C-alpha positions in Angstrom: 0.0 0.0 0.0 1.3 3.4 -0.9 0.0 6.1 1.4 0.6 9.9 2.0 -0.6 12.5 4.5 -1.1 15.8 3.0 -1.5 18.7 5.6 -3.1 21.8 4.3 -2.8 25.2 5.8 -1.3 28.7 6.2 1.2 29.1 9.0 0.4 32.9 9.2 -3.5 32.8 9.7 -4.2 31.4 13.2 -6.2 28.0 13.2 -5.6 27.8 9.4 -2.1 26.3 10.6 -3.9 23.2 12.1 -2.8 20.9 9.3 0.7 22.1 9.3 0.8 21.5 13.2 -0.4 18.0 12.6 2.4 17.5 10.0 5.0 18.4 12.6 3.5 16.0 15.1 3.4 13.2 12.5 7.1 13.7 11.3 9.3 10.6 12.1 6.3 8.8 13.7 4.4 7.2 10.7 5.4 3.8 9.1 8.2 3.9 6.7 7.3 4.7 3.2 4.3 7.1 4.2 4.8 10.4 2.8 3.9 13.4 5.0 3.9 16.8 3.2 2.6 20.2 3.3 0.1 21.9 1.1 0.4 25.6 1.7 -0.6 26.9 -1.7 -3.5 26.2 -3.9 -5.4 23.1 -2.7 -5.6 21.8 -6.3 -1.9 20.8 -5.7 -3.4 17.8 -3.8 -3.9 16.1 -7.1 0.0 16.0 -7.6 0.5 15.3 -3.9 -1.4 12.2 -3.7 -0.4 11.0 -7.2 0.6 7.3 -7.0 -0.9 6.8 -3.5 -3.6 4.2 -2.8 -4.4 5.8 0.5 -4.5 9.6 0.9 -5.1 11.4 4.2 -5.8 15.1 4.1 -5.9 17.4 7.2 -7.3 20.8 7.0 -9.0 23.6 9.1 -12.7 23.7 8.8 -15.3 26.6 9.5 -18.7 25.4 10.0 -19.9 27.0 13.1 -19.3 24.0 15.2 -17.2 24.3 18.6 -13.5 25.2 17.9 -11.5 21.9 18.1 -14.3 19.7 16.8 -12.8 17.0 14.7 -14.5 15.3 11.7 -13.2 12.3 9.8 -14.9 12.0 6.4 -14.3 9.2 3.8 -14.4 11.2 0.6 -13.9 8.2 -1.6 -17.4 7.3 -0.6 -19.1 10.7 -0.3 -18.3 14.4 -0.9 -17.2 16.7 1.8 -20.2 18.4 3.4 -20.7 21.9 2.1 -20.9 23.3 5.5 -17.2 22.5 6.2 -16.0 25.2 4.0 -14.8 28.7 4.8 -14.0 31.9 2.9 -10.8 31.1 1.0 -8.2 33.2 -0.8 -7.7 30.2 -3.1 -9.4 29.4 -6.5 -10.4 26.0 -5.1 -10.9 24.7 -1.6 -10.2 21.1 -0.4 -13.7 20.0 -1.2 -13.5 21.4 -4.8 -10.0 19.8 -5.3 -11.5 16.4 -4.1 -14.4 16.6 -6.6 -12.1 17.7 -9.4 -9.9 14.7 -8.6 -13.0 12.5 -8.6 -14.1 13.7 -11.9 -10.8 13.4 -13.6 -10.4 9.8 -12.0 -7.3 11.0 -10.0 -8.9 10.4 -6.4 -6.9 7.6 -4.4 -9.0 4.7 -3.9 -9.0 5.3 -0.1 -9.1 9.1 0.7 -9.8 10.3 4.3 -10.2 14.0 5.1 -9.8 15.0 8.7 -11.2 18.5 9.5 -10.4 20.4 12.5 -12.9 23.1 13.5 -11.1 26.5 13.7 -12.0 29.5 15.7 -9.6 32.2 14.2 -8.1 32.9 10.9 -6.5 36.2 11.9 -3.2 37.2 10.3 -0.4 36.5 12.9 -2.5 34.9 15.6 -1.3 31.4 17.1 -3.4 28.3 17.1 -6.2 28.5 19.7 -5.9 26.1 22.7 -8.8 24.0 21.5 -7.4 23.6 18.0 -3.9 22.9 19.3 -5.4 20.0 21.5 -7.4 18.8 18.4 -4.2 18.4 16.3 -2.7 16.0 19.0 -5.8 13.9 18.7 -5.8 14.0 14.8 -2.2 13.2 14.7 -2.7 10.1 17.0 -5.7 8.9 14.9 -3.7 9.1 11.6 -0.8 7.0 13.3 -3.5 4.4 14.2 -5.1 4.6 10.8 -1.7 4.1 9.1 -0.8 1.1 11.5 1.9 3.1 13.3 2.1 3.8 17.0 -0.6 6.2 18.4 
């Protein structure tokens, strides 16, 4: 099985850095051969990031109005991402649109999981909120278990 974990975010926009915080927690702790990488630009880059992967796990901040730090795990190879998980974006496409583009082009890995961490703040220069920081630990542990590594 070839697998990758793609952590989406912007280090300079508060809780939008949740995915990147998960990346730092995962480095050196996943099974050998699993690629862990950042996607800090356009989410359409996901199509290249998960190329040649049977399993792709994507981590991103969400903004649905749920309590900050709420974690959702969605099997997007079975269903689209719910519309209410999106947030205003400076990108042309969000993660949900990139997933659906990959599905339409036949480039979605056979097993694709999205972990969404509900964010509270996207202010420039602000740090992760405590609730989101705690959620990143939970998501990293869940991903390690999912990949068969140590939690």
